[in-house]
C-alpha positions as CSV (number, residue, x, y, z in Angstrom):
1,M,0.0,0.0,0.0
2,F,1.1,3.6,-0.6
3,S,1.7,4.4,3.0
4,K,2.5,8.0,2.4
5,Y,-1.2,8.6,1.7
6,K,-2.3,6.9,4.9
7,K,-2.7,8.9,8.1
8,P,0.4,8.8,10.3
9,N,-1.4,6.9,13.1
10,A,-3.8,5.0,10.9
11,P,-4.5,1.6,12.4
12,K,-3.9,-1.5,10.5
13,A,-6.6,-4.0,9.8
14,P,-6.9,-6.6,12.6
15,T,-5.1,-9.9,12.1
16,G,-7.1,-11.9,14.6
17,N,-5.4,-10.4,17.7
18,A,-8.1,-8.9,19.9
19,T,-5.7,-6.3,21.3
20,S,-4.4,-5.0,17.9
21,P,-6.0,-1.8,16.7
22,G,-7.6,-1.7,13.3
23,V,-10.6,-0.9,11.1
24,P,-13.7,-1.9,13.1
25,K,-15.4,-5.0,11.8
26,V,-18.6,-4.1,10.1
27,N,-21.6,-6.3,10.5
28,I,-22.8,-6.3,6.9
29,A,-22.6,-10.0,5.9
30,P,-21.5,-12.0,8.9
31,V,-19.9,-15.3,7.8
32,A,-19.1,-18.1,10.0
33,A,-15.4,-18.8,10.4
34,A,-15.8,-22.4,9.3
35,N,-17.9,-21.5,6.3
36,T,-14.9,-20.9,4.0
37,E,-16.8,-22.1,0.9
38,A,-19.5,-19.5,1.3
39,A,-16.8,-16.8,1.8
40,K,-15.3,-17.7,-1.6
41,Q,-18.6,-17.1,-3.5
42,P,-19.7,-13.8,-5.0
43,I,-21.7,-11.6,-2.8
44,M,-25.0,-12.3,-4.4
45,K,-24.6,-16.1,-3.7
46,A,-23.6,-15.4,-0.1
47,M,-26.7,-13.3,0.6
48,P,-29.5,-14.8,2.7
49,A,-32.5,-15.9,0.7
50,R,-35.0,-13.2,1.7
51,R,-36.8,-12.7,-1.7
52,P,-39.8,-14.7,-2.7
53,A,-39.3,-17.7,-4.9
54,D,-41.0,-15.9,-7.8
55,A,-38.9,-12.7,-7.6
56,G,-37.7,-11.7,-11.1
57,P,-34.4,-10.4,-12.5
58,M,-35.4,-6.8,-11.6
59,D,-35.7,-7.7,-7.9
60,K,-32.4,-9.4,-8.0
61,E,-30.7,-6.5,-9.6
62,K,-32.3,-4.1,-7.2
63,R,-31.1,-6.1,-4.2
64,R,-27.7,-6.3,-5.7
65,K,-27.4,-2.5,-6.0
66,E,-28.7,-2.0,-2.5
67,R,-26.2,-4.5,-1.1
68,L,-23.3,-2.8,-2.9
69,Q,-24.5,0.5,-1.7
70,E,-24.4,-0.7,1.9
71,I,-20.9,-2.1,1.5
72,K,-19.7,1.1,-0.2
73,L,-20.9,3.3,2.6
74,E,-19.1,1.2,5.2
75,L,-15.9,1.1,3.1
76,H,-16.1,4.8,2.6
77,K,-16.0,5.2,6.4
78,S,-13.0,3.0,6.5
79,L,-11.3,5.1,3.8
80,L,-11.9,8.3,5.7
81,D,-10.4,6.7,8.8
82,N,-7.3,5.4,7.0
83,L,-6.5,7.9,4.2
84,N,-4.4,11.0,4.9
85,L,-6.8,13.4,3.1
86,A,-4.3,16.3,3.2
87,A,-1.8,14.2,1.2
88,L,-4.3,13.4,-1.5
89,E,-3.9,16.8,-3.2
90,S,-0.5,15.8,-4.4
91,A,-1.3,12.2,-5.3
92,S,-1.8,11.1,-8.9
93,E,-5.0,9.5,-9.9
94,Q,-3.3,6.1,-10.4
95,E,-1.7,6.2,-7.0
96,L,-5.0,7.2,-5.3
97,R,-6.9,4.4,-7.1
98,S,-4.2,1.9,-6.0
99,E,-4.4,3.1,-2.4
100,I,-8.2,2.9,-2.4
101,N,-8.2,-0.6,-3.9
102,A,-5.7,-1.8,-1.3
103,I,-7.7,-0.4,1.7
104,A,-11.0,-1.7,0.2
105,T,-9.5,-5.2,-0.3
106,E,-8.1,-5.3,3.2
107,S,-11.4,-4.1,4.7
108,L,-13.5,-6.6,2.7
109,E,-11.3,-9.5,3.9
110,E,-11.9,-8.4,7.5
111,M,-15.7,-8.2,6.9
112,G,-15.7,-11.7,5.5
113,I,-17.1,-10.5,2.1
114,V,-16.1,-11.8,-1.3
115,L,-17.1,-9.9,-4.5
116,N,-16.8,-11.0,-8.1
117,R,-14.7,-9.0,-10.5
118,E,-17.5,-6.9,-11.8
119,E,-18.8,-6.0,-8.4
120,R,-15.2,-5.1,-7.2
121,Q,-14.6,-2.8,-10.2
122,T,-18.0,-1.0,-9.6
123,L,-17.2,-0.7,-5.9
124,S,-13.7,0.7,-6.5
125,Q,-15.0,3.2,-9.0
126,D,-17.8,4.4,-6.7
127,L,-15.3,4.7,-3.8
128,F,-12.9,6.8,-5.9
129,F,-15.8,9.1,-6.8
130,E,-16.9,9.3,-3.2
131,V,-13.4,10.3,-2.0
132,T,-12.4,12.7,-4.8
133,G,-15.6,13.7,-6.5
134,L,-19.3,14.1,-6.0
135,G,-20.4,10.5,-5.4
136,P,-23.3,9.2,-7.6
137,L,-23.3,12.5,-9.5
138,E,-19.8,12.1,-10.8
139,T,-20.8,9.7,-13.6
140,L,-23.4,12.2,-14.9
141,L,-20.9,15.1,-14.7
142,K,-18.6,13.2,-17.0
143,D,-21.3,12.3,-19.5
144,E,-20.9,14.8,-22.3
145,T,-24.5,14.2,-23.5
146,V,-26.0,15.5,-20.2
147,N,-26.8,19.2,-20.1
148,D,-28.6,19.5,-16.8
149,I,-28.7,17.3,-13.7
150,L,-31.9,17.7,-11.5
151,V,-32.1,15.9,-8.1
152,N,-35.5,15.6,-6.4
153,G,-34.5,14.0,-3.2
154,P,-32.1,11.1,-2.7
155,Q,-34.0,8.6,-4.8
156,Q,-34.9,10.6,-7.9
157,I,-32.3,12.0,-10.3
158,F,-33.3,13.4,-13.7
159,V,-31.0,14.6,-16.6
160,E,-31.6,16.6,-19.7
161,R,-30.4,15.3,-23.0
162,D,-31.1,17.1,-26.3
163,G,-33.8,19.2,-24.5
164,R,-35.6,16.2,-23.1
165,L,-35.8,15.2,-19.4
166,E,-35.0,11.6,-18.5
167,L,-35.2,9.7,-15.2
168,T,-31.9,7.9,-14.4
169,D,-31.4,4.7,-12.3
170,I,-28.8,6.5,-10.2
171,T,-29.7,7.2,-6.5
172,F,-28.2,8.3,-3.3
173,K,-28.3,6.0,-0.3
174,D,-30.4,8.4,1.8
175,E,-30.9,12.1,2.6
176,R,-27.8,12.2,4.7
177,H,-25.7,11.0,1.8
178,L,-27.1,13.7,-0.5
179,L,-26.6,16.4,2.1
180,R,-22.9,15.4,2.5
181,I,-22.3,15.8,-1.2
182,I,-24.1,19.2,-1.2
183,D,-22.0,20.4,1.7
184,K,-18.8,19.2,-0.1
185,I,-19.7,21.4,-3.1
186,V,-20.7,24.6,-1.3
187,S,-17.9,24.5,1.3
188,A,-15.3,24.3,-1.6
189,V,-16.4,27.9,-2.6
190,G,-16.7,29.3,0.9
191,R,-20.5,29.0,1.2
192,R,-22.9,27.2,3.5
193,V,-26.3,25.6,3.5
194,D,-28.3,24.4,6.5
195,E,-31.6,24.8,8.2
196,S,-31.0,28.5,8.9
197,N,-29.8,29.1,5.3
198,P,-31.6,26.5,3.3
199,Y,-30.7,27.5,-0.2
200,V,-27.5,28.3,-2.0
201,D,-25.9,29.2,-5.3
202,A,-22.4,27.9,-6.0
203,R,-20.3,26.6,-8.8
204,L,-18.4,23.4,-9.4
205,A,-14.7,23.2,-10.2
206,D,-15.4,23.1,-14.0
207,G,-17.6,26.2,-13.8
208,S,-20.9,24.4,-13.9
209,R,-23.7,26.2,-12.1
210,F,-25.0,24.7,-8.9
211,N,-28.1,25.4,-6.9
212,A,-29.5,23.6,-3.9
213,M,-32.4,23.8,-1.4
214,V,-32.5,21.6,1.6
215,P,-35.2,20.6,4.2
216,P,-37.3,21.9,5.8
217,I,-38.0,24.1,2.8
218,A,-37.5,21.2,0.4
219,V,-40.3,19.0,1.7
220,D,-39.5,15.6,0.1
221,G,-35.7,15.8,0.3
222,S,-33.0,18.2,-0.9
223,L,-33.5,19.7,-4.4
224,V,-30.4,20.1,-6.5
225,S,-30.0,21.5,-10.0
226,I,-26.7,21.6,-11.9
227,R,-26.3,23.4,-15.2
228,K,-23.3,21.9,-16.9
229,F,-20.9,24.0,-18.9
230,K,-19.4,22.3,-21.9
231,K,-15.6,21.9,-21.9
232,D,-15.6,23.1,-25.5
233,K,-16.7,26.7,-25.3
234,L,-19.3,27.6,-28.0
235,G,-18.3,30.5,-30.1
236,I,-20.2,32.3,-32.8
237,E,-19.3,29.9,-35.5
238,E,-20.5,26.9,-33.5
239,L,-23.8,28.6,-32.6
240,V,-24.3,29.4,-36.3
241,K,-23.6,25.8,-37.2
242,F,-26.1,24.6,-34.5
243,G,-28.8,26.9,-35.9
244,A,-29.0,29.3,-33.0
245,F,-28.8,32.2,-35.5
246,T,-27.6,32.9,-39.1
247,E,-24.3,34.2,-40.5
248,E,-26.1,37.5,-41.4
249,M,-27.1,37.9,-37.8
250,A,-23.6,37.1,-36.7
251,A,-22.1,39.8,-39.0
252,Y,-24.5,42.3,-37.5
253,L,-23.7,41.3,-33.9
254,Q,-20.0,41.5,-34.7
255,A,-20.5,45.1,-35.9
256,A,-22.6,45.9,-32.9
257,V,-20.2,44.6,-30.3
258,S,-17.0,45.9,-32.0
259,T,-18.5,49.4,-32.3
260,R,-19.2,49.3,-28.5
261,L,-23.0,49.3,-28.5
262,N,-24.4,48.4,-25.1
263,V,-26.1,45.0,-25.3
264,I,-28.6,43.2,-23.1
265,V,-29.3,39.5,-23.6
266,S,-32.7,38.6,-22.4
267,G,-34.5,35.3,-22.1
268,G,-36.0,32.7,-19.8
269,T,-34.3,30.1,-17.6
270,G,-32.2,27.7,-19.7
271,S,-32.6,29.7,-22.9
272,G,-28.9,30.1,-23.4
273,K,-28.3,33.7,-22.2
274,T,-24.9,33.1,-20.7
275,T,-23.8,31.0,-23.7
276,T,-24.9,33.9,-26.0
277,L,-23.1,36.4,-23.8
278,N,-19.9,34.3,-23.8
279,A,-20.1,34.1,-27.6
280,L,-20.7,37.8,-28.1
281,S,-17.7,38.6,-26.0
282,G,-15.6,36.9,-28.6
283,F,-16.0,40.1,-30.8
284,I,-14.3,42.3,-28.1
285,D,-10.8,43.4,-29.0
286,D,-8.1,41.6,-27.0
287,A,-6.5,44.9,-26.1
288,E,-9.5,46.1,-24.0
289,R,-9.8,45.8,-20.2
290,I,-12.9,43.9,-19.3
291,L,-14.3,43.5,-15.7
292,T,-16.9,40.8,-15.1
293,I,-19.3,40.9,-12.1
294,E,-21.4,37.8,-11.2
295,D,-23.3,36.2,-8.3
296,T,-21.7,32.9,-9.3
297,A,-18.7,33.1,-11.6
298,E,-19.8,31.4,-14.9
299,L,-18.6,33.6,-17.8
300,Q,-15.7,32.2,-19.8
301,L,-14.2,35.1,-21.7
302,Q,-11.3,34.5,-24.1
303,Q,-9.6,37.8,-23.8
304,T,-6.3,38.3,-22.1
305,H,-7.2,41.3,-19.9
306,V,-10.1,40.1,-17.8
307,G,-10.8,40.9,-14.2
308,R,-13.4,38.6,-12.6
309,M,-15.4,39.5,-9.5
310,E,-18.0,37.4,-7.6
311,S,-20.4,38.5,-5.0
312,R,-20.4,37.0,-1.5
313,P,-23.3,36.2,0.8
314,P,-23.2,37.3,4.5
315,N,-21.7,35.0,7.1
316,V,-23.6,33.4,10.0
317,E,-23.6,36.7,11.9
318,G,-25.0,38.5,8.9
319,R,-21.8,40.4,8.1
320,G,-19.2,40.3,5.4
321,G,-21.7,40.2,2.5
322,V,-20.6,41.8,-0.8
323,S,-23.4,42.4,-3.4
324,Q,-23.1,42.7,-7.1
325,R,-23.9,46.4,-6.6
326,D,-20.8,46.7,-4.4
327,C,-18.7,45.1,-7.0
328,L,-20.1,47.3,-9.7
329,K,-19.4,50.5,-7.8
330,N,-15.9,49.4,-7.2
331,A,-15.4,48.3,-10.8
332,L,-16.1,51.9,-12.0
333,R,-12.9,52.9,-10.1
334,M,-10.8,50.2,-11.8
335,R,-10.4,51.8,-15.3
336,P,-12.5,49.3,-17.2
337,D,-13.1,49.6,-21.0
338,R,-16.1,47.4,-20.7
339,I,-18.2,46.1,-17.8
340,I,-20.0,42.7,-18.1
341,V,-22.6,41.8,-15.5
342,G,-23.4,38.1,-15.6
343,E,-27.1,38.8,-14.7
344,T,-28.8,41.9,-13.6
345,R,-31.6,41.1,-11.2
346,G,-31.9,43.8,-8.6
347,E,-30.7,47.2,-7.4
348,E,-27.4,46.9,-9.3
349,V,-29.4,47.9,-12.4
350,I,-29.0,51.6,-11.4
351,D,-25.2,51.4,-11.4
352,M,-25.2,49.3,-14.6
353,L,-27.2,51.9,-16.5
354,Q,-25.1,54.7,-15.1
355,A,-21.9,52.9,-16.3
356,M,-23.4,52.5,-19.8
357,N,-24.2,56.2,-19.8
358,T,-20.9,57.5,-18.5
359,G,-18.2,56.4,-20.8
360,H,-18.2,52.6,-20.5
361,D,-19.7,51.9,-23.9
362,G,-19.8,48.3,-25.0
363,S,-21.0,47.0,-21.6
364,M,-23.2,43.9,-21.6
365,T,-25.5,42.0,-19.2
366,T,-28.3,39.5,-19.1
367,I,-31.8,39.7,-17.6
368,H,-34.8,37.4,-17.4
369,A,-37.6,38.5,-19.8
370,N,-39.8,36.9,-22.5
371,S,-39.4,39.6,-25.1
372,A,-37.6,42.8,-25.9
373,R,-40.5,44.9,-24.7
374,D,-40.7,42.8,-21.5
375,A,-37.0,43.4,-21.0
376,V,-37.5,47.1,-20.9
377,S,-40.4,46.7,-18.4
378,R,-38.2,44.5,-16.3
379,L,-35.5,47.2,-16.2
380,E,-38.2,49.7,-15.1
381,N,-39.4,47.4,-12.3
382,M,-35.9,46.8,-11.0
383,I,-35.2,50.5,-10.8
384,A,-38.5,50.9,-8.9
385,M,-37.5,48.0,-6.5
386,A,-34.2,49.7,-5.8
387,G,-36.1,52.4,-4.1
388,I,-35.2,55.2,-6.5
389,E,-38.0,57.7,-6.8
390,M,-37.8,58.9,-10.4
391,P,-40.5,60.1,-12.8
392,I,-41.4,57.4,-15.4
393,K,-40.3,59.6,-18.3
394,A,-36.9,60.2,-16.7
395,M,-36.6,56.5,-16.0
396,R,-37.3,55.5,-19.6
397,S,-35.1,58.2,-20.9
398,Q,-32.2,56.8,-18.8
399,I,-32.9,53.3,-20.2
400,S,-33.2,54.5,-23.8
401,S,-29.9,56.4,-23.7
402,A,-28.0,53.6,-21.9
403,V,-29.2,50.4,-23.8
404,N,-28.7,50.1,-27.6
405,L,-29.4,46.5,-28.4
406,L,-31.7,43.8,-27.0
407,V,-30.9,40.2,-28.0
408,Q,-33.7,37.8,-27.2
409,A,-32.8,34.1,-26.6
410,S,-35.5,31.5,-26.2
411,R,-35.7,27.8,-25.5
412,L,-38.4,26.4,-27.8
413,Q,-40.9,23.7,-27.0
414,D,-38.8,21.0,-28.8
415,G,-35.8,21.9,-26.6
416,S,-33.9,23.8,-29.2
417,R,-32.4,27.2,-28.4
418,R,-32.7,30.1,-30.8
419,M,-31.9,33.8,-30.9
420,V,-35.5,34.7,-31.7
421,S,-35.2,38.4,-32.0
422,I,-32.6,41.2,-32.3
423,T,-34.1,44.6,-31.4
424,E,-32.6,48.1,-31.4
425,I,-33.6,50.9,-29.0
426,T,-33.7,54.1,-31.0
427,G,-34.8,56.7,-28.5
428,M,-38.0,58.2,-27.0
429,E,-41.3,59.1,-28.6
430,G,-43.1,61.1,-26.0
431,D,-43.1,58.9,-22.9
432,V,-42.6,55.7,-24.7
433,I,-39.2,54.0,-25.6
434,S,-39.1,53.5,-29.3
435,M,-37.7,50.2,-30.6
436,Q,-37.3,48.5,-34.0
437,E,-36.8,44.8,-34.6
438,I,-34.0,44.0,-37.1
439,F,-34.0,40.1,-37.1
440,R,-36.5,37.6,-36.0
441,Y,-37.1,33.8,-36.0
442,Q,-40.3,32.9,-37.9
443,R,-42.0,29.7,-36.9
444,V,-43.8,27.8,-39.6
445,G,-45.1,24.6,-38.1
446,L,-44.2,21.3,-36.5
447,T,-42.8,18.0,-37.9
448,P,-44.5,14.7,-37.0
449,D,-42.0,14.2,-34.2
450,N,-42.7,17.6,-32.7
451,K,-39.6,19.4,-34.0
452,I,-40.2,23.1,-34.8
453,I,-40.0,24.2,-38.4
454,G,-39.0,27.8,-38.9
455,H,-36.4,30.2,-40.3
456,F,-34.6,33.4,-39.5
457,T,-35.4,36.5,-41.4
458,A,-34.6,40.2,-41.4
459,T,-37.5,42.5,-41.0
460,G,-36.4,44.9,-43.8
461,V,-35.7,47.7,-41.4
462,R,-32.4,49.5,-41.8
463,S,-30.2,49.5,-38.7
464,H,-30.4,52.7,-36.7
465,F,-26.6,52.4,-36.2
466,S,-25.6,52.0,-39.8
467,E,-23.7,55.2,-39.9
468,R,-21.9,54.3,-36.7
469,F,-20.9,51.0,-38.2
470,K,-19.5,52.7,-41.3
471,L,-17.4,55.1,-39.2
472,W,-15.9,52.1,-37.3
473,G,-15.1,50.3,-40.6
474,Y,-18.1,47.9,-40.6
475,D,-20.0,48.7,-43.8
476,L,-22.7,46.0,-43.8
477,P,-24.1,45.1,-47.2
478,P,-27.8,46.1,-47.6
479,A,-28.7,42.5,-48.4
480,I,-28.3,41.6,-44.7
481,F,-31.4,43.6,-43.9
482,E,-33.6,42.3,-46.7
483,P,-36.3,40.0,-45.5
484,M,-36.4,36.4,-46.7
485,V,-38.8,35.8,-49.5
486,A,-41.2,33.0,-48.7
487,E,-41.0,30.1,-51.1
């Protein structure tokens, strides 16, 4: 065994001497000392016959999984007692796997349990994930086809693949097991979750978004949602290839971002707002200084000069909290060329609009809204919620002068994500903010398998910023703004 990864005073497994210290014997499958033949059999054959005579293969498989789960939990306790967790950070994966296998083998011998090769491999893999990763969730996190992981209590885990939800056969042992994994995630980023603070936002090591709510607020067991971020970051070219928008729309967006228009990406939950914002940031010049502000750090910008900030909740005493607004106020003193707020959802909207209006052109953010007009209404509501008393006309004038472009992302009923609208804010007409739509996604119908049929088209309206584009060297051809002719 790799003794350098064992605790200095870790006890050895007992060898039959009652006075020697060791891993406590676990009463999972007591086997008589004389029954050596039974001990040599795989675990399923050594189990007592408790199932009815007519139990089918499904019952047998279920009991097998339950049995392995019980053994895994006991072995995990032994690993925690024996492994020097502080030394694991410098251990290679191969060394750690060998150490876990050695301790597990030693413990199984003391328990009087024999596993077949398949069961031993499954057990070793699960133990490795329990020690180094997130237990049962680790397999789903490594699955590239999974976009979202949704946990509804310890016995029900859903995943989203290709826009469709599927129930998996993966479970936690019990609520305590699930809570231990949740605590492992949130403690890694300096946050906490308990009865007094029953919900939390956090991020995983790979940048995936994590949210959890625990009992008593979660009635039937802890609720967990994980929005996975793909390792291969999606750029504009990939999104065009996937049909999120067209090359003409991409050319327009390149001109808009490069000429430092202020952009808001709006959409519902899971519509691809953050992905779109990441892709749009690819048009920013690498020489510019960018500051990002988020509740949970998710943006993955490709530029060299990026300063990232993340808000922080208060501690147990209610002190030490740092809001997005605090970060945004401080960012204005840090000589940014552009400010990107991951999501505007509260009083920080005031400072965001002020930044857009006071020399920080090209700033971007996302908000939750169902359409461009709804996005403007949401901005008005957030200003009102911030406690700022301002006449409605002055409020709308502030918005119209700060925001230039609204990009609407949407997740359609078949699970596909589209940039369904690009709208410009052109100013004020009386007390109303004037807007004009440049591109839209036109739905035509459904296929027999419920896939949406549609196409992107320009509205025929010439961009309000065409002259600005020309001055910056982006002379877009008129054909970009010509609507598609229906066949």
